[in-house]
C-alpha positions in Angstrom: -76.2 -81.8 105.7 -72.7 -81.6 104.2 -70.8 -79.0 106.1 -70.8 -77.8 109.7 -69.1 -74.6 111.1 -67.9 -75.4 114.6 -67.0 -72.5 116.8 -64.5 -72.9 119.7 -63.3 -69.4 120.2 -61.5 -69.5 123.5 -59.6 -72.8 123.2 -58.4 -74.9 120.2 -59.1 -78.6 119.6 -55.3 -78.8 118.8 -54.3 -77.5 122.3 -52.9 -79.7 125.0 -55.7 -80.8 127.4 -54.9 -80.2 131.0 -53.0 -77.0 130.4 -54.2 -73.4 130.3 -57.8 -73.5 129.3 -57.5 -76.8 127.6 -59.7 -79.6 129.0 -62.6 -81.8 128.2 -64.0 -79.3 125.8 -60.9 -79.5 123.6 -61.3 -83.3 123.5 -65.0 -83.0 122.8 -64.6 -80.6 119.8 -61.7 -82.6 118.3 -63.2 -86.0 118.7 -66.7 -85.1 117.7 -65.5 -83.1 114.6 -63.3 -86.1 113.6 -66.3 -88.5 114.0 -68.5 -86.2 111.9 -65.9 -85.9 109.2 -65.6 -89.7 109.0 -69.4 -89.9 108.7 -69.3 -87.6 105.7 -70.0 -84.2 107.3 -67.2 -81.8 106.7 -66.2 -79.8 109.8 -64.5 -76.4 109.8 -63.5 -75.5 113.4 -62.9 -71.9 114.1 -60.7 -70.9 117.0 -58.9 -67.7 118.0 -55.3 -67.4 116.8 -52.9 -67.1 119.8 -49.6 -67.1 118.0 -48.1 -65.6 114.8 -46.6 -69.0 114.0 -49.9 -70.7 113.6 -51.0 -71.7 110.1 -54.2 -70.0 109.0 -55.8 -73.4 108.3 -54.7 -76.8 109.6 -56.0 -79.9 107.9 -56.3 -82.4 110.8 -57.7 -85.2 108.7 -59.9 -85.5 105.5 -63.0 -83.4 106.0 -61.8 -81.8 109.3 -60.0 -78.4 109.3 -59.1 -76.0 112.1 -59.0 -72.3 111.2 -57.0 -69.9 113.3 -58.9 -66.5 113.2 -57.1 -63.3 114.3 -59.0 -61.5 117.0 -57.0 -59.3 119.4 -53.3 -59.8 120.0 -51.6 -62.9 118.5 -50.8 -64.1 122.0 -52.4 -65.9 124.9 -55.3 -63.9 126.4 -57.0 -64.6 129.7 -60.5 -66.1 129.1 -61.9 -63.2 131.3 -60.7 -60.7 128.7 -62.1 -62.5 125.6 -65.7 -61.1 125.6 -64.4 -57.8 124.2 -63.0 -59.8 121.2 -66.1 -61.6 120.1 -67.1 -58.9 117.6 -63.7 -59.1 115.8 -63.8 -62.9 115.9 -67.3 -62.9 114.4 -66.1 -60.8 111.5 -63.1 -63.0 111.0 -65.2 -66.2 110.9 -67.7 -64.6 108.6 -65.0 -63.6 106.1 -63.7 -67.1 106.0 -67.1 -68.7 105.5 -68.0 -66.3 102.8 -64.6 -66.6 101.1 -64.8 -70.3 100.4 -65.9 -72.3 103.5 -69.7 -72.3 103.4 -71.7 -74.3 106.0 -75.2 -75.7 106.3 -75.4 -75.1 110.1 -73.4 -73.6 113.0 -72.3 -75.5 116.2 -71.2 -73.2 119.0 -69.2 -74.4 122.0 -69.2 -72.4 125.3 -70.9 -69.1 125.9 -68.3 -67.0 124.1 -68.7 -69.0 120.9 -72.5 -68.9 121.5 -72.4 -65.1 121.2 -70.5 -65.4 117.9 -72.8 -68.1 116.7 -75.9 -66.0 117.6 -74.5 -63.2 115.4 -73.6 -65.5 112.5 -77.0 -67.2 112.6 -78.7 -63.9 111.6 -76.0 -62.8 109.2 -76.0 -66.0 107.3 -79.6 -67.3 108.0 -78.3 -70.6 109.3 -79.5 -72.9 112.1 -77.6 -72.6 115.4 -76.8 -75.5 117.7 -75.3 -74.4 121.0 -73.4 -76.5 123.6 -72.4 -74.7 126.8 -70.2 -77.3 128.6 -70.5 -75.1 131.7 -73.2 -72.6 132.7 -72.8 -69.5 134.8 -75.9 -70.4 136.9 -74.5 -73.8 137.7 -70.7 -73.2 138.3 -69.6 -73.1 141.9 -67.1 -70.3 141.2 -68.4 -67.2 139.5 -66.7 -65.4 136.6 -65.2 -62.0 136.7 -68.4 -60.6 135.2 -71.1 -63.3 135.9 -74.0 -61.0 135.1 -72.7 -60.4 131.6 -72.2 -64.1 131.0 -75.6 -65.0 132.3 -77.3 -62.4 130.1 -75.4 -63.7 127.1 -76.3 -67.4 127.9 -80.0 -66.4 128.2 -79.9 -64.7 124.8 -78.1 -67.5 123.1 -80.3 -70.2 124.5 -83.4 -68.2 123.6 -82.3 -67.9 120.0 -80.7 -71.3 119.4 -82.5 -73.7 117.2 -81.2 -76.5 119.4 -79.3 -76.6 122.7 -77.2 -79.8 123.3 -77.0 -81.3 126.8 -74.7 -84.1 127.7 -77.2 -85.8 130.0 -80.6 -85.4 131.6 -79.2 -83.5 134.6 -77.8 -80.8 132.3 -81.0 -80.7 130.3 -83.0 -80.1 133.4 -80.7 -77.3 134.5 -80.9 -75.6 131.2 -84.7 -75.8 131.2 -85.1 -74.7 134.8 -82.4 -72.1 135.2 -82.7 -70.5 131.8 -86.4 -71.0 131.0 -85.4 -72.9 127.8 -88.0 -74.6 125.7 -87.6 -78.3 126.6 -88.5 -79.3 123.0 -85.3 -77.5 121.8 -83.0 -79.3 124.2 -81.4 -82.4 122.8 -79.4 -84.9 124.8 -76.2 -85.9 123.0 -73.7 -87.6 125.4 -70.0 -87.3 124.6 -68.1 -90.4 123.7 -64.8 -92.1 124.4 -62.3 -93.6 122.0 -62.4 -97.3 123.0 -59.4 -98.0 120.7 -57.3 -96.0 123.2 -59.3 -96.2 126.4 -59.8 -99.8 127.4 -58.8 -102.1 130.2 -55.2 -103.2 130.5 -52.5 -104.7 132.7 -51.9 -102.5 135.7 -48.3 -103.5 136.5 -47.3 -103.1 132.8 -49.0 -99.7 132.7 -47.0 -98.6 135.8 -43.7 -99.9 134.3 -44.5 -97.9 131.1 -44.9 -94.8 133.2 -41.9 -95.4 135.4 -44.1 -95.7 138.5 -43.6 -98.1 141.3 -45.6 -101.3 141.4 -45.6 -101.2 145.2 -48.7 -100.0 146.9 -52.1 -98.7 145.6 -52.2 -95.6 143.4 -54.9 -92.9 143.4 -55.2 -90.7 140.3 -56.4 -87.2 139.6 -56.5 -86.0 136.0 -57.5 -82.4 135.2 -56.6 -78.7 135.3 -55.3 -77.3 138.5 -58.0 -74.8 139.4 -60.3 -74.5 142.4 -63.2 -75.8 140.4 -61.6 -79.3 140.0 -61.1 -79.9 143.7 -57.5 -81.2 143.7 -57.3 -80.1 147.4 -60.0 -82.7 148.3 -58.0 -85.4 146.6 -54.8 -84.4 148.6 -56.8 -84.4 151.9 -58.4 -87.7 151.0 -54.9 -89.3 150.5 -53.8 -88.0 153.9 -57.0 -89.5 155.5 -56.3 -92.9 153.8 -52.6 -93.3 154.8 -53.2 -94.5 158.4 -55.1 -97.5 157.1 -53.3 -97.8 153.7 -49.8 -96.5 154.5 -48.3 -97.4 151.1 -51.0 -95.5 149.1 -49.9 -92.7 146.7 -51.5 -90.0 144.5 -50.5 -89.1 141.0 -51.8 -85.8 139.6 -51.8 -85.3 135.8 -52.4 -81.7 134.8 -51.2 -78.1 135.0 -52.4 -74.8 136.3 -55.3 -73.2 134.5 -56.8 -69.7 134.2 -55.9 -66.4 135.9 -55.6 -68.0 139.3 -54.0 -71.2 138.2 -50.5 -70.5 139.5 -51.9 -69.4 142.9 -53.9 -72.6 143.1 -50.9 -74.7 142.3 -48.9 -72.9 145.0 -51.8 -73.5 147.5 -51.9 -77.2 146.6 -48.1 -77.5 147.1 -48.3 -75.8 150.5 -51.2 -78.1 151.5 -49.1 -81.2 150.5 -46.3 -80.0 152.6 -48.5 -79.1 155.6 -50.1 -82.6 155.5 -46.7 -84.3 155.3 -47.6 -86.2 152.2 -45.0 -84.8 149.8 -43.4 -88.2 149.5 -46.7 -89.7 148.5 -47.8 -87.2 145.8 -46.4 -87.1 142.3 -47.2 -84.2 140.1 -47.1 -84.9 136.3 -47.3 -82.3 133.5 -50.3 -82.5 131.2 -50.0 -85.6 128.9 -51.2 -86.0 125.3 -54.8 -87.2 125.5 -54.3 -90.7 124.1 -51.5 -91.3 126.6 -53.8 -90.7 129.5 -55.1 -94.2 129.1 -51.9 -95.6 130.5 -52.4 -93.5 133.7 -55.9 -94.7 134.1 -54.8 -98.3 133.7 -52.0 -97.8 136.2 -54.4 -96.5 138.9 -56.4 -98.4 141.5 -58.9 -95.6 141.9 -59.6 -92.3 140.0 -60.8 -89.4 142.0 -63.0 -86.8 140.4 -63.9 -84.3 143.2 -65.1 -81.4 141.0 -67.4 -78.7 142.3 -69.4 -78.9 139.1 -69.2 -81.0 135.9 -71.7 -80.8 133.0 -70.5 -84.3 132.0 -67.2 -85.5 133.4 -65.1 -87.0 130.6 -62.3 -88.0 133.0 -64.8 -90.3 134.8 -65.9 -91.9 131.6 -62.3 -92.4 130.3 -61.3 -94.0 133.6 -64.3 -96.3 133.5 -63.5 -97.3 130.0 -60.1 -98.4 131.2 -61.7 -100.5 134.0 -60.7 -98.2 136.8 -63.4 -97.5 139.5 -64.2 -93.8 140.1 -64.9 -92.0 143.4 -66.6 -88.8 142.2 -68.6 -85.8 143.3 -72.3 -86.2 143.1 -72.7 -83.3 140.7 -73.9 -82.7 137.2 -73.2 -85.4 134.6 -71.2 -87.4 137.1 -74.5 -88.5 138.6 -75.4 -90.3 135.3 -71.9 -91.6 134.6 -71.2 -93.3 137.9 -73.6 -96.0 139.1 -73.1 -95.6 142.9 -72.1 -98.9 144.5 -71.8 -100.7 141.2 -69.2 -98.9 139.0 -67.8 -96.6 141.6 -69.0 -94.2 144.3 -70.6 -90.8 144.3 -69.9 -88.4 147.2 -72.4 -85.8 148.4 -70.6 -82.7 149.8 -67.0 -81.7 150.0 -65.8 -83.7 153.0 -62.5 -85.4 152.2 -63.2 -88.0 154.8 -66.1 -89.3 152.7 -63.9 -89.6 149.6 -61.3 -91.3 151.8 -63.8 -93.8 153.2 -65.0 -94.9 149.7 -61.5 -95.0 148.3 -60.2 -97.1 151.2 -63.1 -99.5 150.7 -61.9 -100.1 147.2 -58.2 -100.3 148.1 -58.8 -102.8 151.0 -61.1 -105.0 148.9 -59.4 -105.6 145.6 -62.1 -108.1 144.5 -64.8 -105.4 144.9 -62.7 -102.9 143.0 -62.0 -105.3 140.2 -65.8 -106.1 139.9 -66.7 -102.4 139.9 -64.0 -101.7 137.2 -65.4 -104.5 135.0 -68.9 -103.2 135.3 -67.7 -99.6 134.6 -65.8 -100.7 131.4 -68.9 -102.5 130.2 -71.2 -99.5 130.9 -68.8 -97.2 129.1 -69.4 -99.0 125.8 -72.6 -97.2 125.4 -70.7 -93.9 124.9 -69.1 -93.5 121.5 -68.1 -90.5 119.4 -69.6 -92.1 116.3 -72.9 -92.3 118.2 -72.7 -88.7 119.2 -71.8 -87.7 115.6 -74.8 -89.6 114.2 -77.2 -87.9 116.5 -75.8 -84.4 115.8 -75.7 -85.0 112.0 -79.4 -86.1 112.1 -80.4 -83.1 114.3 -78.6 -80.6 112.0 -80.2 -82.1 108.9 -83.6 -81.8 110.5 -82.9 -78.2 111.5 -81.9 -77.1 108.0 -85.3 -78.1 106.8 -87.1 -76.0 109.5 -87.9 -72.4 109.9 -85.2 -70.8 112.1 -86.1 -70.0 115.7 -86.8 -66.3 116.3 -85.0 -64.6 119.1 -87.1 -64.1 122.3 
């Protein structure tokens, strides 16, 4: 396989993670496409143009380009309004591919891109590999039109030549909840860039960020939306303070989605009500490679998400040698080895998060040992490894007869 068309309609790999709809999927598309390009597979990533100032094609690095395709207004559009633009986006991608950017296979990310990829598969007679990142039947919060999304996911899964899952948990969910053929589900875990994300000196990391070296620091990294559970992290801090009075919480991220501003206001009100304003620092989204300094600066990283297909934040924190206290959901169950590299929490009770976090803060030797094990375990996850598996899969698919829609 020489060229891959990568669809990422609703968010660009060039966008800032942690702001708007930018998150782990942005990192995934960018890092995996770069790794594929370096392995000899050219990647053309297609995303919706959201500004008239964008170049039609951006050369990110040799073999890796991002195409901004006009679909709807050249402005930000709520994700909930994007389904009506999939047809226009499909035609725009098709025109680009037929005009000089051919591909041997299509990789679709998220259900909106899956709808586009489904159409392009039949227009171009190419194999389709779909990665959903989140699923309607798994998410704790529903979409504006969950029935429409679920129907689309069923159709895309039924017609994909392969469906990628990040871990066995997600693979089982796809098979059980969407009646997918297990033989067409391939587990390809995301990776982490160990050149950036690796253990370091905590005091120096704090100095670099202008943070105090006094007292333990908890860290939350992610978009501010109900799904990510920042309120649980704030409550956990309040629960910890009686036993660890010099603890603090740093939050790196911005509001996301239609209800993001309201969620941020709710979090600020909660911080005030709990009397922890002096112990919480809100930081705007940071460039992805700079997040490593925050991970190194932290004593514990909290990941209290309601659902996570994988949990890239937990992996990046682990790679930096920082133990994680995370929700026992989705891919986090496979990333965190409970009691060895961090702790998994069943349920949403902040007291449970606080108990595990306090255990780490009050026993630095235990935390250091967990962090060391976490960093060692993270070495099994690399973007080059993910690229190798996807390249091999796509090469195999191009030699097969395409799957017929069910």
